[in-house]
N, C-alpha and C positions, 0 to 999 in steps of 0.2 A: 733535614732530619724529619722523619715521618712521625707524626703524633698519632696516638691511638684513635682519638675521635676524628681526626682528619682522614685517617685510613678508612674508618667505617663509612664516613660520608662519601669519600671518593669511590669506594666499592659499590655502594648503593646507587650512586650516580651513573657509574659505568654499567652496572648490572641491576637495573631497576626491577622492582616487582611488576610483573606483567598482569594486565587486567583482562580476564577472560570474557568480560561482557562485550568487548569490542569485536569478538569473533563472529562473523556473519556467514562464513562459507567453509567448505572443506579445506580449501587452500589456507585459509586463516588458521584453522585448527591444526593442520599439518605443520605450519610454521610455529605455532605455539608449542606443540609437542616436541619439536626438535630440541628444545633446551628445557631443563628443569629449573624452576625458580629457586633462587637461594633463599632458604627459610630466614625469617626475621631474626631468629635467635643466634645467627652467626655473630652478631655484635656482642652478645653476652659471652660467647665462647672466646672471642678475641680479648675481651676485657679480662677474663679469668686467666687466660694463658699468656697475657702480654709479657710478663717477666721472662717467659721461656721463648716466645716467638719473636720478640722485638728485634733481635739480631737479623732475622730473615724476613722482616715485615715487608720489605719492598717486593721480594719475590712472591710472598704469599698474597699480597695485595693484587699483584698482576694476575695470579691464578683465580682469585675470588672475583675479579672484575670481568672475567670472560665467561659468559653463560655456558660455553662448551666445556670448561674446565672447573667451574666453580663447585659442582657437586662433589667431585673427588676431593678437593681441598676442604670442603665442609665436613666430609666424612673423616678426614684426617684430624680435624679439630675436635670432633665428637670423641674419637678414640683418645686423642691427647688430653681432653678434659678429664676423662676417667683415669687415665694414667697419671695425670697431675695429682689428683686426689690420692691415688694409691701411693705415689712416691712421697708426697708430703707426709702421709700417715706413717710411712715406713722409713723415713729419713734417707730416701734415695734421690738421686739427681736425674731430672728429665731433660733431654736435649732434643731440639727440633731440627731436623734435616741437616745433620752434620755430614761432612765429606769423609767417607771411610773407603779407602782403596779405590778412589775415583768414582765411588757411588754415593748417592745421597738418600739413605733410607729416611722414612718419615720421622721416626722417633727412636731414640736410644735411651735406655734406662741404665744408669751407672750405679753400681754398688761399690762396696769397699774394694773388692778384688774380682769383680765380674761386670758384665754388661749384657743387656738383651737388646737386640736390634729388631725393630718392628717396621714392616712395610704394609701400609693399608692399600687394599685394592678394591675398587668399586667395579663389580662385574657387570651388573645389569642396571645401567643408569636410568632406563625408561620405566622400571617397575620399582615401587617403593619396597624397601626391605628394612629389617630392623638392625641398624648399625649398633644400636644400644645393646641388643641381645648379644651380638658378637663381641662387643667390648666387655660386657659383664663376664662372658665366658673366658675371655682372655685374662682378665684380672683374676678370676678364680684359679686359672691355671698357674699364674704367677705366684699366687698365695700358696697353692697346694705344693708347688715345687720349692717353696722356701726361699724365694728370691730375696726376702728381707733378712735372711740369716746365714746363707751359705752360698758359695759360688756355684753357678750352673752355666752350662753352655749348651743350649738347646734351641732348635728352630721351632718357632711357634707360628703356625699358619692359621689365619682367620679368614676362611672363605665366606663370602657374602652370598648366601643361597636364598633364593626367593621361595623355594618350596618349604613351607612351614611344617610339613609333615615329615620331612626327612630327618634321619637320626642326627643327634648332636655330633658334629665332626670332631669334637674334642674328647669323646669317649673312646677308649681303646681297650 
């Protein structure tokens, strides 16, 4: 059985924070830029979401342990954290990576007679973008559409766009 603190320790051992001060040439910089470091606050996200992600902790640990996949899993956790707060406030159930029709979406929010399926996609791994802004927009949509009070069946897309001057994709 995986424990939370053991999982956090094993992830950081497999995917250590990399030190830029050791880079001495172009090749070293190229190798460094190949992967994005997993931010230190991943552990806080895991601690908060543990009741929801514990069932899938082994799979999540594997993804967070691989530098090439960790940033996508980290972004899922960021979205999940905000969804967790929204669900808790509105008495909704949040589920992580369930199997639905042979697919495994990242998050599913269950209401009394409805559900919202959420798939998080990281488009540009090499450029920092605001996942938090996308998450806040998503939560605003859920609130505006009345997820906490009535059934809805709508696809919500959260594009991660690096162009900060582009219009809000949620406005129509």
